[in-house]
LOVOTOR-138220 format. One record per residue (C-alpha): x, y, z; residue number from 1. Coordinates in steps of 0.05 Angstrom, whole numbers, plus 5000, padded with zeros to 4 digits. Each point is the difference from the previous one (the first is absolute). Layout:
REM LOVOTOR-138220
east/north/up/doke
X/Y/Z/NUM
...
//
This chain:
REM LOVOTOR-138220
east/north/up/doke
5000/5000/5000/1
5029/5067/4980/2
4994/5048/5058/3
5021/5069/5020/4
5041/4975/5059/5
4942/4999/5048/6
4967/4938/4973/7
4952/5041/4958/8
4998/5006/4925/9
5009/5070/4973/10
4946/5033/4958/11
5007/5000/4924/12
5001/5075/4996/13
4953/5004/4941/14
4926/5017/4999/15
4961/4946/4963/16
4947/5050/4981/17
5050/5043/4961/18
5025/4942/4956/19
4973/4984/4931/20
4949/4944/5004/21
5043/4952/4961/22
5059/5010/5048/23
4955/4992/5061/24
4970/4935/4973/25
5069/4972/4987/26
5022/5017/5071/27
4942/4960/5031/28
5046/4940/4997/29
5049/5036/5045/30
4986/4978/5073/31
5024/5068/5024/32
4955/5042/4955/33
4951/5039/5044/34
4937/4983/4961/35
4948/4992/5055/36
4963/5053/5039/37
4992/4993/5075/38
4928/4977/4993/39
5020/4948/4947/40
5057/4975/5043/41
4956/4996/5062/42
4946/4962/4962/43
5051/4950/4971/44
5029/4988/5070/45
4933/4997/5035/46
5021/5055/5049/47
4976/5069/5017/48
5036/5060/4968/49
5018/5020/5072/50
5045/4938/5004/51
5040/5023/4940/52
5002/5071/5027/53
5027/4973/5066/54
5056/4962/4964/55
5018/5064/4963/56
4997/5042/5063/57
5046/4951/5037/58
5050/5000/4943/59
4994/4925/4988/60
4969/5009/4931/61
5014/5061/4959/62
4952/5005/4941/63
5014/5044/4940/64
4966/5068/5003/65
4965/5031/4940/66
5011/5074/4988/67
4934/5010/5037/68
5025/4961/5060/69
4959/4937/4988/70
5032/4935/5019/71
5015/4950/4945/72
5020/4928/5014/73
5040/4949/4961/74
4990/4925/4999/75
5063/4993/5042/76
4972/5047/5053/77
4934/4961/5001/78
5039/4935/5012/79
5038/5034/5057/80
4935/5027/5030/81
4968/4931/4995/82
5059/4968/5035/83
4997/5052/5055/84
4925/4990/5008/85
5011/4926/5009/86
5052/5010/5055/87
4956/5053/5034/88
4942/4952/4998/89
5044/4948/5035/90
5009/5049/5057/91
5067/5032/4983/92
5012/5073/5012/93
5015/5043/4939/94
5073/5007/5022/95
5009/4924/5008/96
4964/4987/4935/97
5048/5047/4964/98
5060/4963/5031/99
4970/4932/4982/100
4990/5022/4927/101
5071/5026/4996/102
5027/4934/5027/103
4956/4960/4953/104
5025/5040/4941/105
5073/4992/5022/106
4989/4925/5007/107
4969/4996/4930/108
5059/5040/4971/109
5049/4954/5036/110
4965/4938/4973/111
5000/5028/4930/112
5074/5016/5005/113
5014/4930/5027/114
4962/4969/4942/115
5039/5042/4949/116
5065/4979/5032/117
4979/4927/4999/118
4984/5006/4927/119
5068/5032/4986/120
5036/4945/5038/121
4961/4947/4962/122
5016/5033/4933/123
5074/5007/5018/124
5003/4927/5021/125
4966/4979/4935/126
5049/5042/4959/127
5058/4970/5039/128
4974/4930/4989/129
4990/5013/4926/130
5071/5026/4996/131
5027/4939/5036/132
4962/4953/4953/133
5026/5037/4938/134
5072/5000/5026/135
4998/4927/5022/136
//
């Protein structure tokens, strides 16, 4: 997960409403594109808008802001909010839920790195074995 050093993803810095329609449609595949309004995001998550406002107010989730100050959410932010909601529903405080998410993300990154390293080792062994066979 790309973060701004605090465990949060930075905003995209562009206003979706100011883009040509064709550019905006292409960006819908980008998980960080702030395509959803607060009411759309709340409806998709099955939460009240106040929940999303509280995440923004606490600094845990920083939605993109339109020039008019309206919050816009990306798919990535919705996933983060859903994960937080699940931990809060389990009885965790917001602070502990944020720490848990950070640790889960670190663990996922470490597992992905380990898998890449395993693949590299396997490939190097196969190359070595192929070289030994060709030389022998």
